[in-house]
N, C-alpha and C positions, 0 to 999 in steps of 0.2 A: 504492499499500499503508497502511496504516495507522502512524506512526510508534509504535515500541514507548517505553512511560512508561519515563521514567530510572528504575533503582531506586535508594529512599533508602538511603544508608549506615548500615550497620548500628549502631546504638550497643553502645560496649563492657559485657559485663556486668559488675555488680557482682561483687566477689569473696564468694564463699560459705565464710562462717564456719561451721564445721560445731558444733553447741553443746557437743558432748563435748571439742574441742579447746579450745573458749574457756574452759570449766569446767576443763581440765586446764591451762591457762597461770594462772588467777586464783588455783587449787590451790598452784601453783609461787611465785607471788609471795608470798600467803600465806605459805607453808612459809619463804620466806627470809626474810620481815618477822619471824616468829616466833623463828628462828634471830639473828637480828640483836639483837633485844631482848633474848633471852638472854646474847649475849654483851656486851651492854651492862651489863645488871645485875649480872653475873658479873665485872665490869670486864676480861674476854678482851680487850674493846677499850674502852680507859680512854679517860678523857674529854681530849678534845684530840687523839685519835688519828684519823688520816687513814682514811675508808673508799674503797677504791679499786673502782672500777667495772668496771672490764676485768677485775681480780682477781677479784672475784665472781662475775662473769658465767662465767668459766671454771669457779670452785669448784663453782658450782650447774647448770652446763649449763642456763644461761638467758640469754636475747638483752639487750641493755644495756636497752632499753626497759624488760623487767621490773625493772632494778635500778633503773631511775631511778622507777619507781613505787611501791619498797620504799622508797626513799630519802624520795620526797614524802609517805608514811604515817608513817615515823619522824620527818619534820620537823614535821608536823602534830601528834604528840605531844609536840613538844617534846626529842627523845633526841637529835637529830643536828642540825646546821645546815650549810647550801649557802654555802659562801663563793665569790665569783668567783675566779677562778684557784687556786683551792685545793681546790675539789671538796667532799663530804661529812666533816665533821667530826663525831666525837662532841661533844655539847655538854658544857661543863663548868658544873661546879656552883657557883650564887650562894647564899652562907649566907643570906642576906634571903630570898630565894624560897624557898629550903628551908624554912624558917620558917613563911613563911606558907602554904604548902600543908600541913605539919601542922596549924596553926591550922584549915585549913578540911576536914582529914580529921577532925578530933576532931567537928566537928558531923556530917559525914556518916556517917563510921562509927558512931556514937551514935545515929544516927537510922536507921542500915541494920538495926542488933541489934534496937532497941525495935521496927521494923515485923515481923523475922524470928518474935519471941517471940509478938506478936498474932497472927499468921495462920496457924502451923502448930500442931498437938497439942505439948504440953511434952514430952510422952515421945522426941518424934522425935530429941532432941537426945541423949538417952543414950549411944548410939555414940561422937559426937564427945567428950563426956565422958569416958568409958572410955580412950579414945585418948590425952587429954591429961593424965590423972592415972596411964597405963600406959605405953605406949610411948614418948611424948614426953618424960616423964621421962628414960628411959634414955638417949634422944636426946642430951639435954642432959650428962648424966654422962659420956657418949661423947666428947660434943664432935663429934656428928654434925651437924651443921649444916645441911648441906643435906637429910637425912629430917626435922629439925625444920623446916624452911621448908616441905617437901612437906606436913608435918601442919598448918602454918599455912594454908598456901594451901586445904587442905580447907575450915577452918572457915570462911575468908572467903569460898567462892564460895556455902558450903552459904548462909550467913546473906543473901547478896546474891540468890541464886535463892528464897530464903524472904521476903526481904521484898518481893518481885512489884513493885518500882517500877522500870521499862526508863530512866527518867530520872536517877533514884538510881544503878541502876548503871552508866549509862556514865559520870556524873561522878565515881565511885570508882575505875573503869576508867583514866580520864583522868588523875586523880592518882597512882593506883597505880604509873602506868608511870614515872613522874619521883622515885619515893620507892623503886621497887626496888631500885635500886643503892645506896641507902643503906641498906636492910635488910639486904643482903650484910653490910655494915660493920659497923653498929649490933650485930648479934646475937654479933659477937664480941667485943666490949667486956667488959670485966671485970663479971660479975655481972647483965649483960642478961638472958642467955637465960634464968637462973633466975627474975630478977623478971618476964622476960616472960611465962613459963611461969604463973606464980602467977596473973599478971592476968589471963591467958587462961581458966584455971579458974574462978575468981573470975566471970566474965563466963558462961561457960557452966552453972556453977552456976544463977545467977540465971536462965537462959534455962530451964534445966530446970525449974525452979521456977514458971516462967509469969509471972517477975515484969520485966516491961519495963522498969518505971521504973527499978529497980535495974541490969539490963542495960545501958539507955542509958548511968548514969553510972560506972558501972564501965568500959565500954568508952572514955568519954571520958577516964577517968583513965589509962587504958592509953595514950591517944594523947599524955597530956600529959606521963606519964613517958620514952616515947620522946623526946619533943621536949627535955625535960631531959636526960637521958642524952648525947641528940645535942651539945647545947649544953655539955654539960662537957668532952666531948671533940673539939669541934669543928676543934682545931689539927690533929687527927691524920687526922680522918675526911673533911673538905670541902677 
């Protein structure tokens, strides 16, 4: 009788990753990153504070691998440091580094509003000008800084979108991550909200006129005045 051929061992099947499950995992990691960014910006997680991997895993109902992914993203943005035997620590603010960032922001923010002014109809800025000359004035009067910063975020996002330059957008987002925590501190300094509001209105008026040169110059001046204010109060802020 002919011998039966030996059966080849079956190779183990590769695990099937369902697209919707992978997508859901990425969404949860992204949500965790966004929440931690906001906590750091608002100093709910202060510079030097430790971020617990186990605690965050339990709080958000995600595996520790996703917490580590979030930590990697925050570390790349310069918002946290991962120190051997200590774990993830919210990055401290170095004054010299902060002023270098504001010098860079001045150039990038100026270029952003210049491109934005050139790229879209000047009438498209009217609603933001109305926001800054109306509700934003009331937010400052009432010291409602959360609402004020929400309005500022609208101006910033609209400018970046209208500029239509993905490289510029990426650079601005990277720098903004590192200055967001300072914005929350600077806005409460004496007279800063009022001055910042006047400066943003002047920028928007130039954009509404379609004057790209003036918009760029005024936005750069806005960055310089923010830096000067920060320097005057740095021992209280940094």
